[in-house]
C-alpha positions as CSV (number, residue, x, y, z in Angstrom):
1,M,-3.2,105.3,67.8
2,K,-5.1,107.9,65.9
3,V,-5.4,108.5,62.1
4,A,-6.6,111.9,60.8
5,I,-8.2,111.7,57.4
6,H,-7.7,114.5,54.9
7,F,-10.7,114.5,52.6
8,P,-11.0,117.2,49.9
9,V,-14.4,117.3,48.1
10,Y,-15.9,119.2,45.2
11,K,-19.5,118.7,43.9
12,R,-20.4,115.3,42.4
13,A,-22.6,114.5,45.4
14,R,-23.6,111.1,44.2
15,I,-20.1,109.8,43.8
16,R,-19.0,111.7,46.9
17,N,-21.6,109.9,49.0
18,I,-20.4,106.5,47.8
19,A,-16.9,107.5,48.8
20,M,-18.1,108.6,52.2
21,D,-20.0,105.3,52.7
22,A,-16.8,103.4,51.9
23,L,-14.9,105.6,54.3
24,D,-17.4,105.1,57.1
25,R,-17.0,101.4,56.7
26,V,-13.2,101.7,56.9
27,R,-13.6,103.8,60.1
28,E,-15.7,101.1,61.7
29,Q,-13.1,98.5,60.7
30,F,-10.3,100.6,62.2
31,K,-12.3,101.1,65.4
32,G,-12.6,97.4,65.8
33,L,-8.8,97.1,65.4
34,G,-8.1,99.7,68.1
35,I,-7.4,102.7,65.8
36,E,-9.2,106.0,66.3
37,T,-10.0,108.2,63.3
38,E,-11.0,111.8,62.7
39,V,-12.2,113.0,59.3
40,V,-11.7,116.5,58.0
41,V,-13.7,117.4,54.9
42,I,-12.2,120.3,52.9
43,G,-14.4,122.2,50.6
44,D,-17.1,124.9,50.2
45,D,-20.1,123.0,48.7
46,K,-23.2,124.4,50.3
47,D,-24.5,121.0,51.6
48,L,-21.2,120.1,53.3
49,P,-22.0,121.5,56.8
50,A,-25.1,119.3,57.1
51,V,-23.4,116.3,55.5
52,C,-20.5,116.5,57.9
53,E,-22.7,117.0,60.9
54,K,-24.7,113.9,60.0
55,R,-21.6,111.7,59.4
56,G,-19.6,113.0,62.4
57,Y,-16.9,114.7,60.2
58,L,-15.1,117.9,60.8
59,H,-15.6,120.6,58.1
60,F,-12.9,123.0,57.0
61,P,-14.5,125.4,54.4
62,F,-12.1,126.4,51.6
63,K,-12.4,127.3,48.0
64,N,-11.6,124.7,45.3
65,S,-9.0,126.6,43.3
66,P,-6.1,126.3,43.1
67,I,-6.5,122.7,44.3
68,G,-3.0,122.5,45.6
69,T,-3.7,125.4,48.0
70,K,-6.9,123.7,49.1
71,F,-5.0,120.5,49.9
72,E,-2.2,122.4,51.7
73,M,-4.5,124.6,53.8
74,G,-6.5,121.6,54.9
75,L,-3.3,119.8,56.0
76,R,-2.1,122.9,57.9
77,W,-5.5,123.2,59.7
78,M,-5.2,119.6,60.8
79,L,-1.7,120.1,62.1
80,R,-2.8,123.1,64.1
81,N,-6.1,121.7,65.5
82,L,-5.8,117.9,65.8
83,E,-3.6,115.5,67.6
84,F,-2.9,112.4,65.5
85,D,-0.2,109.8,64.8
86,Y,-0.9,109.3,61.1
87,F,-2.2,111.5,58.3
88,M,-4.3,109.6,55.8
89,E,-5.2,111.0,52.3
90,Y,-8.6,110.2,50.8
91,C,-10.6,111.6,47.9
92,S,-14.2,112.0,47.0
93,D,-14.3,109.5,44.2
94,N,-12.7,106.4,45.7
95,I,-13.5,103.1,47.4
96,L,-11.1,101.0,49.4
97,R,-11.3,97.3,49.3
98,E,-13.0,95.5,52.1
99,D,-9.8,94.0,53.5
100,W,-7.8,97.3,53.2
101,A,-8.2,98.4,56.8
102,G,-6.8,95.1,58.2
103,L,-3.8,95.2,55.9
104,M,-3.1,98.9,56.6
105,A,-3.6,98.5,60.4
106,K,-0.7,95.9,60.5
107,E,1.6,98.4,58.9
108,L,0.5,101.3,61.1
109,K,1.0,99.2,64.2
110,A,4.5,98.2,62.9
111,G,5.4,101.9,62.9
112,R,6.0,102.4,59.2
113,A,7.0,106.0,58.4
114,W,4.6,106.2,55.4
115,I,2.7,103.6,53.5
116,A,1.3,103.9,49.9
117,H,0.0,101.9,47.0
118,D,1.2,101.5,43.4
119,Q,-1.9,100.2,41.7
120,F,-5.6,101.0,41.5
121,Y,-8.6,100.4,39.3
122,I,-9.8,103.3,37.0
123,I,-13.5,102.9,36.4
124,D,-15.9,104.9,34.3
125,A,-18.8,105.3,36.7
126,A,-21.4,105.5,33.9
127,T,-20.5,102.3,32.0
128,G,-18.4,100.2,34.4
129,R,-15.5,100.0,32.0
130,T,-12.4,99.4,34.0
131,H,-8.6,99.9,33.4
132,L,-5.6,99.1,35.6
133,F,-3.1,101.7,36.8
134,G,-0.1,99.8,38.1
135,G,3.7,99.8,38.3
136,R,4.2,103.5,37.7
137,G,4.0,106.0,40.5
138,Q,1.8,105.9,43.6
139,S,-1.8,106.6,44.6
140,N,-2.4,109.2,47.3
141,V,-5.6,107.5,48.2
142,G,-5.2,105.6,51.4
143,R,-1.6,106.8,51.8
144,C,-0.7,107.1,55.5
145,T,2.1,109.3,56.7
146,R,3.4,109.8,60.2
147,R,2.8,113.3,61.6
148,E,6.5,114.0,62.3
149,L,7.2,113.7,58.5
150,L,4.6,116.4,57.8
151,V,6.1,118.6,60.5
152,K,9.6,118.2,59.2
153,C,8.4,119.1,55.7
154,Q,6.6,122.2,56.9
155,K,9.7,123.3,58.8
156,H,12.2,122.8,56.0
157,L,10.1,123.6,52.9
158,G,7.1,125.5,54.3
159,R,4.6,123.2,52.6
160,C,3.7,119.6,51.8
161,Y,1.6,120.3,48.8
162,D,2.6,122.8,46.1
163,G,-0.1,125.5,46.2
164,E,-0.3,126.5,42.6
165,L,-1.3,123.0,41.3
166,M,-4.6,122.1,39.7
167,S,-3.6,118.4,39.4
168,G,-0.8,116.2,40.5
169,M,-1.1,116.7,44.2
170,D,-0.2,113.1,44.9
171,A,3.2,113.4,43.2
172,S,3.7,116.9,44.7
173,F,3.3,115.6,48.3
174,R,5.5,112.6,47.6
175,A,8.3,114.6,46.1
176,N,8.2,117.2,49.0
177,I,8.3,114.5,51.7
178,W,11.2,112.7,50.1
179,R,13.0,116.0,49.7
180,C,12.7,116.9,53.4
181,T,13.1,113.5,55.1
182,D,15.2,110.4,54.8
183,Q,12.2,108.1,54.6
184,L,11.2,106.1,51.6
185,T,7.6,105.0,51.0
186,Y,6.7,101.5,52.0
187,L,4.4,100.1,49.3
188,L,1.6,97.9,50.5
189,K,1.8,95.2,47.8
190,T,-1.1,92.9,46.8
191,K,-1.8,90.9,43.7
192,T,-4.8,93.0,42.7
193,P,-5.6,96.7,43.6
194,L,-6.9,97.8,47.0
195,I,-8.3,101.0,45.5
196,I,-11.0,102.1,43.0
197,D,-10.9,105.5,41.4
198,L,-14.4,106.4,40.0
199,K,-14.3,108.7,37.0
200,T,-17.1,111.0,35.9
201,K,-17.2,113.7,33.3
202,E,-16.3,116.3,36.0
203,N,-12.9,114.7,36.6
204,I,-9.8,116.8,35.6
205,N,-8.1,113.5,34.6
206,K,-10.7,112.0,32.3
207,F,-11.4,108.3,32.0
208,E,-10.9,108.5,28.2
209,G,-7.4,109.7,28.7
210,F,-6.5,106.5,30.4
211,A,-8.6,104.2,28.2
212,R,-6.8,105.4,25.1
213,K,-3.4,104.2,26.4
214,T,-4.2,100.5,26.7
215,E,-0.5,99.5,26.7
216,R,0.0,101.5,29.8
217,F,-3.4,101.2,31.4
218,P,-4.8,97.8,30.2
219,P,-8.5,97.0,30.4
220,T,-9.3,94.7,33.3
221,E,-12.1,93.5,35.6
222,V,-12.5,94.3,39.3
223,V,-11.3,91.5,41.7
224,G,-12.0,91.7,45.4
225,S,-14.9,93.0,47.5
226,F,-15.7,96.7,47.2
227,P,-19.2,96.7,48.8
228,E,-20.2,100.3,47.9
229,L,-19.6,99.6,44.2
230,S,-23.0,98.1,43.9
231,Q,-24.5,101.5,44.4
232,L,-23.6,102.3,40.8
233,K,-26.2,101.1,38.2
234,S,-23.4,100.1,35.8
235,F,-22.3,97.4,38.3
236,Q,-25.6,96.1,39.7
237,N,-26.1,93.5,37.0
238,L,-22.5,92.6,36.1
239,D,-21.6,89.2,37.5
240,H,-17.9,89.5,36.6
241,H,-17.4,92.7,38.7
242,A,-17.0,93.0,42.5
243,Y,-16.1,89.4,43.3
244,N,-16.5,88.3,46.9
245,G,-12.9,88.4,47.7
246,E,-11.6,85.5,45.5
247,N,-7.9,85.7,44.5
248,Q,-7.5,89.2,45.8
249,E,-4.3,88.9,47.7
């Protein structure tokens, strides 16, 4: 089995490198579980060719705007140039929990059509403040979709992501796949989130926009092991963050 990882990036090298470290850990975990991976980094930052060569990633150069077109062109390049069973979405400001690969591998080997998550931690990278996204919508991070669903969507709609978008690519992809297939998303349910979304001042969807809506995105603390989180100064001395896996299921 092979998973091709769609990885758009844009600037924010410090946060991007944390996300890459987390992804490299996941790839090693997948390898140990008998799952091959190939990473395609999509973007035109000047340092990306060297970064990709060092980490063993493929690089598809493409401008950042509109972001929907960047996502779609990266996906089409992957369909043309790679053989894979599952298409996995990943972003340059995320960390997957240490047990994510094992949980996802079970669903991939069971042949699920596509698997997603409905909760994640929203973290201000500068301060460590954390809020919870849960119960509404899905995260595209770590979402895995069988190749044949992408092909069907391309055939019937001509796209998987809507090209004019500057945000909302996760919902765009979900709506288009639903529209073109008979498959519903299987949600990988856990008591606490498997995903961290690191927010910086460069994000389109700012941390403050979530933090103001505490009834919808309540403040919380990180539960579970996210090893790369310790690279942030805001988390290095906080005992209540990044627990060693207690109560995380």
